[in-house]
GUMARNU-180220 format. One record per residue (C-alpha): residue number from 1; residue in one letter; x, y, z. Coordinates in pm, 1 decimal, m for minus. Layout:
N
<r><resi>NUM</resi><resn>a</resn><X>X</X><Y>Y</Y><Z>Z</Z></r>
...
This chain:
204
<r><resi>1</resi><resn>x</resn><X>m9.7</X><Y>m6.9</Y><Z>13.1</Z></r>
<r><resi>2</resi><resn>x</resn><X>287.3</X><Y>227.2</Y><Z>82.6</Z></r>
<r><resi>3</resi><resn>x</resn><X>455.8</X><Y>155.9</Y><Z>m245.0</Z></r>
<r><resi>4</resi><resn>x</resn><X>130.5</X><Y>218.0</Y><Z>m445.7</Z></r>
<r><resi>5</resi><resn>x</resn><X>91.5</X><Y>563.7</Y><Z>m247.2</Z></r>
<r><resi>6</resi><resn>x</resn><X>441.3</X><Y>654.9</Y><Z>m308.2</Z></r>
<r><resi>7</resi><resn>x</resn><X>406.3</X><Y>587.1</Y><Z>m686.8</Z></r>
<r><resi>8</resi><resn>x</resn><X>74.8</X><Y>793.3</Y><Z>m692.6</Z></r>
<r><resi>9</resi><resn>x</resn><X>234.6</X><Y>1061.9</Y><Z>m529.2</Z></r>
<r><resi>10</resi><resn>x</resn><X>518.6</X><Y>1074.7</Y><Z>m796.7</Z></r>
<r><resi>11</resi><resn>x</resn><X>265.4</X><Y>1070.2</Y><Z>m1065.0</Z></r>
<r><resi>12</resi><resn>x</resn><X>87.8</X><Y>1370.5</Y><Z>m920.9</Z></r>
<r><resi>13</resi><resn>x</resn><X>396.5</X><Y>1542.6</Y><Z>m853.1</Z></r>
<r><resi>14</resi><resn>x</resn><X>547.2</X><Y>1492.4</Y><Z>m1217.7</Z></r>
<r><resi>15</resi><resn>x</resn><X>888.0</X><Y>1599.9</Y><Z>m1136.8</Z></r>
<r><resi>16</resi><resn>x</resn><X>1247.2</X><Y>1500.4</Y><Z>m1223.3</Z></r>
<r><resi>17</resi><resn>x</resn><X>1447.7</X><Y>1502.9</Y><Z>m919.8</Z></r>
<r><resi>18</resi><resn>x</resn><X>1834.7</X><Y>1482.7</Y><Z>m963.8</Z></r>
<r><resi>19</resi><resn>x</resn><X>2053.6</X><Y>1465.1</Y><Z>m629.9</Z></r>
<r><resi>20</resi><resn>x</resn><X>2400.2</X><Y>1616.0</Y><Z>m666.0</Z></r>
<r><resi>21</resi><resn>x</resn><X>2652.8</X><Y>1376.9</Y><Z>m437.5</Z></r>
<r><resi>22</resi><resn>x</resn><X>3006.0</X><Y>1417.4</Y><Z>m367.1</Z></r>
<r><resi>23</resi><resn>x</resn><X>3261.9</X><Y>1471.2</Y><Z>m91.9</Z></r>
<r><resi>24</resi><resn>x</resn><X>3272.7</X><Y>1851.8</Y><Z>1.8</Z></r>
<r><resi>25</resi><resn>x</resn><X>3479.7</X><Y>2084.0</Y><Z>m187.7</Z></r>
<r><resi>26</resi><resn>x</resn><X>3430.8</X><Y>1885.1</Y><Z>m513.3</Z></r>
<r><resi>27</resi><resn>x</resn><X>3234.4</X><Y>2146.5</Y><Z>m717.3</Z></r>
<r><resi>28</resi><resn>x</resn><X>2866.0</X><Y>2057.1</Y><Z>m664.0</Z></r>
<r><resi>29</resi><resn>x</resn><X>2760.7</X><Y>2420.7</Y><Z>m583.9</Z></r>
<r><resi>30</resi><resn>x</resn><X>2999.8</X><Y>2540.9</Y><Z>m849.1</Z></r>
<r><resi>31</resi><resn>x</resn><X>2827.5</X><Y>2320.1</Y><Z>m1096.9</Z></r>
<r><resi>32</resi><resn>x</resn><X>2471.8</X><Y>2434.9</Y><Z>m993.3</Z></r>
<r><resi>33</resi><resn>x</resn><X>2596.4</X><Y>2789.6</Y><Z>m1027.4</Z></r>
<r><resi>34</resi><resn>x</resn><X>2713.4</X><Y>2746.2</Y><Z>m1387.7</Z></r>
<r><resi>35</resi><resn>x</resn><X>2392.3</X><Y>2549.3</Y><Z>m1474.7</Z></r>
<r><resi>36</resi><resn>x</resn><X>2139.5</X><Y>2787.2</Y><Z>m1324.1</Z></r>
<r><resi>37</resi><resn>x</resn><X>2283.6</X><Y>3124.4</Y><Z>m1223.7</Z></r>
<r><resi>38</resi><resn>x</resn><X>2536.3</X><Y>3195.6</Y><Z>m1504.4</Z></r>
<r><resi>39</resi><resn>x</resn><X>2339.9</X><Y>3465.2</Y><Z>m1646.0</Z></r>
<r><resi>40</resi><resn>x</resn><X>2425.6</X><Y>3683.6</Y><Z>m1309.0</Z></r>
<r><resi>41</resi><resn>x</resn><X>2790.6</X><Y>3676.0</Y><Z>m1396.4</Z></r>
<r><resi>42</resi><resn>x</resn><X>2898.6</X><Y>3578.7</Y><Z>m1049.4</Z></r>
<r><resi>43</resi><resn>x</resn><X>2851.8</X><Y>3295.5</Y><Z>m792.3</Z></r>
<r><resi>44</resi><resn>x</resn><X>2527.9</X><Y>3313.6</Y><Z>m636.1</Z></r>
<r><resi>45</resi><resn>x</resn><X>2515.5</X><Y>2977.1</Y><Z>m438.2</Z></r>
<r><resi>46</resi><resn>x</resn><X>2823.6</X><Y>2994.5</Y><Z>m182.5</Z></r>
<r><resi>47</resi><resn>x</resn><X>3115.3</X><Y>2815.3</Y><Z>m357.9</Z></r>
<r><resi>48</resi><resn>x</resn><X>3452.5</X><Y>2823.4</Y><Z>m199.3</Z></r>
<r><resi>49</resi><resn>x</resn><X>3716.2</X><Y>2576.2</Y><Z>m62.3</Z></r>
<r><resi>50</resi><resn>x</resn><X>3583.4</X><Y>2382.4</Y><Z>245.1</Z></r>
<r><resi>51</resi><resn>x</resn><X>3238.2</X><Y>2311.8</Y><Z>318.6</Z></r>
<r><resi>52</resi><resn>x</resn><X>2977.0</X><Y>2568.1</Y><Z>188.0</Z></r>
<r><resi>53</resi><resn>x</resn><X>2660.1</X><Y>2376.9</Y><Z>174.4</Z></r>
<r><resi>54</resi><resn>x</resn><X>2583.6</X><Y>2279.1</Y><Z>531.1</Z></r>
<r><resi>55</resi><resn>x</resn><X>2225.1</X><Y>2175.8</Y><Z>483.7</Z></r>
<r><resi>56</resi><resn>x</resn><X>2038.9</X><Y>1962.1</Y><Z>210.8</Z></r>
<r><resi>57</resi><resn>x</resn><X>1938.0</X><Y>2218.5</Y><Z>m29.7</Z></r>
<r><resi>58</resi><resn>x</resn><X>1668.8</X><Y>2186.6</Y><Z>m302.6</Z></r>
<r><resi>59</resi><resn>x</resn><X>1637.3</X><Y>2411.0</Y><Z>m616.2</Z></r>
<r><resi>60</resi><resn>x</resn><X>1283.0</X><Y>2401.3</Y><Z>m780.2</Z></r>
<r><resi>61</resi><resn>x</resn><X>1018.1</X><Y>2621.9</Y><Z>m906.4</Z></r>
<r><resi>62</resi><resn>x</resn><X>665.3</X><Y>2632.8</Y><Z>m743.9</Z></r>
<r><resi>63</resi><resn>x</resn><X>458.1</X><Y>2863.9</Y><Z>m937.1</Z></r>
<r><resi>64</resi><resn>x</resn><X>210.5</X><Y>2908.3</Y><Z>m620.4</Z></r>
<r><resi>65</resi><resn>x</resn><X>503.0</X><Y>3066.7</Y><Z>m422.9</Z></r>
<r><resi>66</resi><resn>x</resn><X>696.3</X><Y>3377.5</Y><Z>m490.8</Z></r>
<r><resi>67</resi><resn>x</resn><X>1082.8</X><Y>3336.8</Y><Z>m552.7</Z></r>
<r><resi>68</resi><resn>x</resn><X>1227.5</X><Y>3273.2</Y><Z>m209.6</Z></r>
<r><resi>69</resi><resn>x</resn><X>1473.1</X><Y>3081.3</Y><Z>m14.4</Z></r>
<r><resi>70</resi><resn>x</resn><X>1266.1</X><Y>2886.2</Y><Z>274.5</Z></r>
<r><resi>71</resi><resn>x</resn><X>1476.4</X><Y>2739.7</Y><Z>574.5</Z></r>
<r><resi>72</resi><resn>x</resn><X>1368.0</X><Y>2481.2</Y><Z>806.4</Z></r>
<r><resi>73</resi><resn>x</resn><X>1549.6</X><Y>2553.3</Y><Z>1150.3</Z></r>
<r><resi>74</resi><resn>x</resn><X>1772.0</X><Y>2269.3</Y><Z>1295.4</Z></r>
<r><resi>75</resi><resn>x</resn><X>1574.3</X><Y>2266.6</Y><Z>1608.8</Z></r>
<r><resi>76</resi><resn>x</resn><X>1290.5</X><Y>2099.4</Y><Z>1418.5</Z></r>
<r><resi>77</resi><resn>x</resn><X>1505.9</X><Y>1771.7</Y><Z>1441.8</Z></r>
<r><resi>78</resi><resn>x</resn><X>1431.2</X><Y>1741.4</Y><Z>1816.2</Z></r>
<r><resi>79</resi><resn>x</resn><X>1062.2</X><Y>1678.1</Y><Z>1709.2</Z></r>
<r><resi>80</resi><resn>x</resn><X>1109.8</X><Y>1332.3</Y><Z>1539.1</Z></r>
<r><resi>81</resi><resn>x</resn><X>927.2</X><Y>1450.2</Y><Z>1240.0</Z></r>
<r><resi>82</resi><resn>x</resn><X>1083.9</X><Y>1427.1</Y><Z>899.1</Z></r>
<r><resi>83</resi><resn>x</resn><X>1145.4</X><Y>1715.0</Y><Z>648.5</Z></r>
<r><resi>84</resi><resn>x</resn><X>860.4</X><Y>1590.6</Y><Z>457.8</Z></r>
<r><resi>85</resi><resn>x</resn><X>623.0</X><Y>1633.0</Y><Z>753.4</Z></r>
<r><resi>86</resi><resn>x</resn><X>704.1</X><Y>1999.5</Y><Z>761.9</Z></r>
<r><resi>87</resi><resn>x</resn><X>666.2</X><Y>2073.9</Y><Z>384.0</Z></r>
<r><resi>88</resi><resn>x</resn><X>291.3</X><Y>2194.5</Y><Z>426.3</Z></r>
<r><resi>89</resi><resn>x</resn><X>342.4</X><Y>2365.7</Y><Z>748.8</Z></r>
<r><resi>90</resi><resn>x</resn><X>429.6</X><Y>2726.9</Y><Z>649.6</Z></r>
<r><resi>91</resi><resn>x</resn><X>482.0</X><Y>2844.9</Y><Z>1004.7</Z></r>
<r><resi>92</resi><resn>x</resn><X>789.3</X><Y>2609.3</Y><Z>1060.7</Z></r>
<r><resi>93</resi><resn>x</resn><X>977.1</X><Y>2771.0</Y><Z>774.0</Z></r>
<r><resi>94</resi><resn>x</resn><X>1184.1</X><Y>3093.2</Y><Z>763.9</Z></r>
<r><resi>95</resi><resn>x</resn><X>1108.3</X><Y>3259.6</Y><Z>426.0</Z></r>
<r><resi>96</resi><resn>x</resn><X>1370.3</X><Y>3497.0</Y><Z>264.4</Z></r>
<r><resi>97</resi><resn>x</resn><X>1229.7</X><Y>3686.3</Y><Z>m56.1</Z></r>
<r><resi>98</resi><resn>x</resn><X>1469.7</X><Y>3672.1</Y><Z>m368.7</Z></r>
<r><resi>99</resi><resn>x</resn><X>1559.4</X><Y>3977.1</Y><Z>m541.7</Z></r>
<r><resi>100</resi><resn>x</resn><X>1589.9</X><Y>3835.6</Y><Z>m889.0</Z></r>
<r><resi>101</resi><resn>x</resn><X>1723.9</X><Y>4147.8</Y><Z>m1049.8</Z></r>
<r><resi>102</resi><resn>x</resn><X>2016.1</X><Y>4191.7</Y><Z>m784.2</Z></r>
<r><resi>103</resi><resn>x</resn><X>2267.0</X><Y>3910.9</Y><Z>m810.2</Z></r>
<r><resi>104</resi><resn>x</resn><X>2483.9</X><Y>4051.3</Y><Z>m501.2</Z></r>
<r><resi>105</resi><resn>x</resn><X>2157.9</X><Y>4048.7</Y><Z>m293.8</Z></r>
<r><resi>106</resi><resn>x</resn><X>2073.3</X><Y>3699.6</Y><Z>m378.4</Z></r>
<r><resi>107</resi><resn>x</resn><X>2432.3</X><Y>3579.3</Y><Z>m308.4</Z></r>
<r><resi>108</resi><resn>x</resn><X>2400.2</X><Y>3744.3</Y><Z>50.6</Z></r>
<r><resi>109</resi><resn>x</resn><X>2071.7</X><Y>3554.3</Y><Z>100.9</Z></r>
<r><resi>110</resi><resn>x</resn><X>2203.1</X><Y>3224.5</Y><Z>m9.2</Z></r>
<r><resi>111</resi><resn>x</resn><X>2475.5</X><Y>3252.7</Y><Z>240.2</Z></r>
<r><resi>112</resi><resn>x</resn><X>2226.0</X><Y>3117.2</Y><Z>491.7</Z></r>
<r><resi>113</resi><resn>x</resn><X>2275.1</X><Y>2771.3</Y><Z>359.9</Z></r>
<r><resi>114</resi><resn>x</resn><X>2637.4</X><Y>2769.3</Y><Z>485.3</Z></r>
<r><resi>115</resi><resn>x</resn><X>2579.1</X><Y>2924.8</Y><Z>841.2</Z></r>
<r><resi>116</resi><resn>x</resn><X>2653.6</X><Y>2708.1</Y><Z>1136.5</Z></r>
<r><resi>117</resi><resn>x</resn><X>2623.3</X><Y>2740.4</Y><Z>1519.8</Z></r>
<r><resi>118</resi><resn>x</resn><X>2793.6</X><Y>2588.9</Y><Z>1816.1</Z></r>
<r><resi>119</resi><resn>x</resn><X>2593.3</X><Y>2379.0</Y><Z>2064.8</Z></r>
<r><resi>120</resi><resn>x</resn><X>2635.4</X><Y>2157.3</Y><Z>2370.8</Z></r>
<r><resi>121</resi><resn>x</resn><X>2686.5</X><Y>1786.9</Y><Z>2308.3</Z></r>
<r><resi>122</resi><resn>x</resn><X>2358.2</X><Y>1720.6</Y><Z>2467.4</Z></r>
<r><resi>123</resi><resn>x</resn><X>2159.3</X><Y>1964.2</Y><Z>2243.8</Z></r>
<r><resi>124</resi><resn>x</resn><X>2351.9</X><Y>1810.7</Y><Z>1943.9</Z></r>
<r><resi>125</resi><resn>x</resn><X>2231.7</X><Y>1460.6</Y><Z>2058.1</Z></r>
<r><resi>126</resi><resn>x</resn><X>1894.1</X><Y>1595.2</Y><Z>2100.1</Z></r>
<r><resi>127</resi><resn>x</resn><X>1908.1</X><Y>1661.3</Y><Z>1716.6</Z></r>
<r><resi>128</resi><resn>x</resn><X>2061.8</X><Y>1321.1</Y><Z>1658.1</Z></r>
<r><resi>129</resi><resn>x</resn><X>2399.4</X><Y>1495.8</Y><Z>1531.3</Z></r>
<r><resi>130</resi><resn>x</resn><X>2609.7</X><Y>1371.3</Y><Z>1800.9</Z></r>
<r><resi>131</resi><resn>x</resn><X>2682.9</X><Y>1025.1</Y><Z>1941.2</Z></r>
<r><resi>132</resi><resn>x</resn><X>2934.7</X><Y>1007.2</Y><Z>2240.0</Z></r>
<r><resi>133</resi><resn>x</resn><X>2997.8</X><Y>632.0</Y><Z>2156.2</Z></r>
<r><resi>134</resi><resn>x</resn><X>3150.2</X><Y>725.4</Y><Z>1815.4</Z></r>
<r><resi>135</resi><resn>x</resn><X>3515.6</X><Y>700.5</Y><Z>1842.6</Z></r>
<r><resi>136</resi><resn>x</resn><X>3536.9</X><Y>1015.1</Y><Z>1618.0</Z></r>
<r><resi>137</resi><resn>x</resn><X>3304.4</X><Y>1202.2</Y><Z>1828.9</Z></r>
<r><resi>138</resi><resn>x</resn><X>3571.7</X><Y>1388.6</Y><Z>2037.4</Z></r>
<r><resi>139</resi><resn>x</resn><X>3720.7</X><Y>1521.6</Y><Z>1748.6</Z></r>
<r><resi>140</resi><resn>x</resn><X>3421.6</X><Y>1715.7</Y><Z>1638.3</Z></r>
<r><resi>141</resi><resn>x</resn><X>3433.7</X><Y>1929.0</Y><Z>1976.1</Z></r>
<r><resi>142</resi><resn>x</resn><X>3594.7</X><Y>2274.2</Y><Z>1970.0</Z></r>
<r><resi>143</resi><resn>x</resn><X>3819.5</X><Y>2394.6</Y><Z>2242.2</Z></r>
<r><resi>144</resi><resn>x</resn><X>3501.1</X><Y>2488.9</Y><Z>2453.2</Z></r>
<r><resi>145</resi><resn>x</resn><X>3360.7</X><Y>2131.4</Y><Z>2428.6</Z></r>
<r><resi>146</resi><resn>x</resn><X>3091.8</X><Y>2252.6</Y><Z>2179.3</Z></r>
<r><resi>147</resi><resn>x</resn><X>2955.1</X><Y>2090.8</Y><Z>1860.0</Z></r>
<r><resi>148</resi><resn>x</resn><X>2937.5</X><Y>2285.3</Y><Z>1519.5</Z></r>
<r><resi>149</resi><resn>x</resn><X>2603.1</X><Y>2201.3</Y><Z>1366.1</Z></r>
<r><resi>150</resi><resn>x</resn><X>2419.6</X><Y>2366.8</Y><Z>1049.2</Z></r>
<r><resi>151</resi><resn>x</resn><X>2187.7</X><Y>2645.1</Y><Z>1156.2</Z></r>
<r><resi>152</resi><resn>x</resn><X>1925.4</X><Y>2507.1</Y><Z>916.0</Z></r>
<r><resi>153</resi><resn>x</resn><X>1808.5</X><Y>2152.9</Y><Z>860.5</Z></r>
<r><resi>154</resi><resn>x</resn><X>1676.2</X><Y>2203.9</Y><Z>503.3</Z></r>
<r><resi>155</resi><resn>x</resn><X>1654.6</X><Y>2468.0</Y><Z>246.8</Z></r>
<r><resi>156</resi><resn>x</resn><X>1422.6</X><Y>2503.2</Y><Z>m56.4</Z></r>
<r><resi>157</resi><resn>x</resn><X>1511.0</X><Y>2779.7</Y><Z>m328.1</Z></r>
<r><resi>158</resi><resn>x</resn><X>1203.7</X><Y>2875.4</Y><Z>m544.8</Z></r>
<r><resi>159</resi><resn>x</resn><X>1365.6</X><Y>2997.2</Y><Z>m846.0</Z></r>
<r><resi>160</resi><resn>x</resn><X>1206.4</X><Y>3061.6</Y><Z>m1186.9</Z></r>
<r><resi>161</resi><resn>x</resn><X>1475.2</X><Y>2918.3</Y><Z>m1424.9</Z></r>
<r><resi>162</resi><resn>x</resn><X>1330.0</X><Y>2756.6</Y><Z>m1764.9</Z></r>
<r><resi>163</resi><resn>x</resn><X>1450.1</X><Y>2404.8</Y><Z>m1677.2</Z></r>
<r><resi>164</resi><resn>x</resn><X>1308.2</X><Y>2423.9</Y><Z>m1308.6</Z></r>
<r><resi>165</resi><resn>x</resn><X>977.0</X><Y>2556.2</Y><Z>m1460.0</Z></r>
<r><resi>166</resi><resn>x</resn><X>963.5</X><Y>2225.2</Y><Z>m1654.9</Z></r>
<r><resi>167</resi><resn>x</resn><X>948.6</X><Y>2019.1</Y><Z>m1332.0</Z></r>
<r><resi>168</resi><resn>x</resn><X>1328.5</X><Y>1956.5</Y><Z>m1286.6</Z></r>
<r><resi>169</resi><resn>x</resn><X>1456.2</X><Y>1950.2</Y><Z>m900.3</Z></r>
<r><resi>170</resi><resn>x</resn><X>1802.3</X><Y>1964.8</Y><Z>m799.9</Z></r>
<r><resi>171</resi><resn>x</resn><X>1904.1</X><Y>1832.5</Y><Z>m450.7</Z></r>
<r><resi>172</resi><resn>x</resn><X>2238.7</X><Y>1982.6</Y><Z>m349.6</Z></r>
<r><resi>173</resi><resn>x</resn><X>2371.8</X><Y>1756.8</Y><Z>m57.4</Z></r>
<r><resi>174</resi><resn>x</resn><X>2605.2</X><Y>1887.3</Y><Z>207.6</Z></r>
<r><resi>175</resi><resn>x</resn><X>2898.1</X><Y>1650.9</Y><Z>112.9</Z></r>
<r><resi>176</resi><resn>x</resn><X>2922.4</X><Y>1276.9</Y><Z>160.0</Z></r>
<r><resi>177</resi><resn>x</resn><X>3090.3</X><Y>1341.3</Y><Z>485.5</Z></r>
<r><resi>178</resi><resn>x</resn><X>2772.7</X><Y>1465.8</Y><Z>617.9</Z></r>
<r><resi>179</resi><resn>x</resn><X>2544.3</X><Y>1166.6</Y><Z>502.6</Z></r>
<r><resi>180</resi><resn>x</resn><X>2608.8</X><Y>982.7</Y><Z>830.1</Z></r>
<r><resi>181</resi><resn>x</resn><X>2472.8</X><Y>1254.8</Y><Z>1044.9</Z></r>
<r><resi>182</resi><resn>x</resn><X>2195.0</X><Y>1338.6</Y><Z>801.7</Z></r>
<r><resi>183</resi><resn>x</resn><X>1960.6</X><Y>1038.6</Y><Z>809.3</Z></r>
<r><resi>184</resi><resn>x</resn><X>1694.9</X><Y>1191.6</Y><Z>578.8</Z></r>
<r><resi>185</resi><resn>x</resn><X>1960.5</X><Y>1217.5</Y><Z>307.5</Z></r>
<r><resi>186</resi><resn>x</resn><X>2042.2</X><Y>837.7</Y><Z>314.0</Z></r>
<r><resi>187</resi><resn>x</resn><X>1687.0</X><Y>717.2</Y><Z>396.4</Z></r>
<r><resi>188</resi><resn>x</resn><X>1460.9</X><Y>962.7</Y><Z>227.8</Z></r>
<r><resi>189</resi><resn>x</resn><X>1585.5</X><Y>1228.9</Y><Z>m3.8</Z></r>
<r><resi>190</resi><resn>x</resn><X>1860.5</X><Y>1046.4</Y><Z>m209.2</Z></r>
<r><resi>191</resi><resn>x</resn><X>1656.8</X><Y>706.6</Y><Z>m269.2</Z></r>
<r><resi>192</resi><resn>x</resn><X>1367.6</X><Y>928.6</Y><Z>m375.4</Z></r>
<r><resi>193</resi><resn>x</resn><X>1568.8</X><Y>1093.5</Y><Z>m635.1</Z></r>
<r><resi>194</resi><resn>x</resn><X>1523.1</X><Y>967.7</Y><Z>m993.7</Z></r>
<r><resi>195</resi><resn>x</resn><X>1885.8</X><Y>1035.3</Y><Z>m1072.9</Z></r>
<r><resi>196</resi><resn>x</resn><X>2200.1</X><Y>1075.6</Y><Z>m868.8</Z></r>
<r><resi>197</resi><resn>x</resn><X>2490.5</X><Y>1279.5</Y><Z>m1022.5</Z></r>
<r><resi>198</resi><resn>x</resn><X>2823.2</X><Y>1170.0</Y><Z>m843.5</Z></r>
<r><resi>199</resi><resn>x</resn><X>3086.5</X><Y>1422.8</Y><Z>m857.9</Z></r>
<r><resi>200</resi><resn>x</resn><X>3447.7</X><Y>1330.9</Y><Z>m820.7</Z></r>
<r><resi>201</resi><resn>x</resn><X>3762.0</X><Y>1565.8</Y><Z>m812.5</Z></r>
<r><resi>202</resi><resn>x</resn><X>4006.0</X><Y>1537.6</Y><Z>m1104.9</Z></r>
<r><resi>203</resi><resn>x</resn><X>4266.9</X><Y>1392.9</Y><Z>m889.7</Z></r>
<r><resi>204</resi><resn>x</resn><X>4055.4</X><Y>1108.6</Y><Z>m740.6</Z></r>
C-alpha cells in the first residue's frame, strides 16, 4: 500500500529529481551556479574551498509561491518529524524573498545555507547529530567542548529558471562526509531522487 501511495504521489508530482552527491569541495555548488545562475555573471550559491553547503538544499520552481529561500530550523530535528512532515507547515519555515534582479543581494541571501552555530553535545545529541559512543566524536568538539551544527535543517530555493519550470528539481547535498549525520539524506531524499549525479575531483 505504501509503495502504491508513493507511486501515486510521484505521478501527481510529475517532477524529475536529480541529487548531486560528492565529498565536500568537489564542485557541486559550482556546477549548480554554472547551470542555473550563469546569467548573473557571479557565484550566487556559496562556493569556495571547504564546506559551503551545510544543509540539504533543493532548487525548484513552484508557481504558487514567490521566488524565495525557505529555511527549516535545525531545532525541528528534536521533534522526531521528517522534513516531508514540515513541507506543508508554512509556520515552521523561515522565508527570505529573492531579489531576482540583484545578484549581489541574492548571494547574501544564499549565504544562509552555509551558516552554522555551536551547541552543547547534549543539544546536538537531541538533534541526532552527536553520538558520544562514536570514536570520532571527540574530534568534532571545539576548544570549549561545543559541537558545530548547521543553522538550518533543510533549504528550498524557489527560482523561476526555464528548466526548473519544466519540473526539474535539484538536490544539493552537504557532502558525503555529512551523510552519516543526515539520516534523511540516506533514507529519504537520495533514494527518492530519480537520478544521482556523483561528482569526483579530477585527482581522485
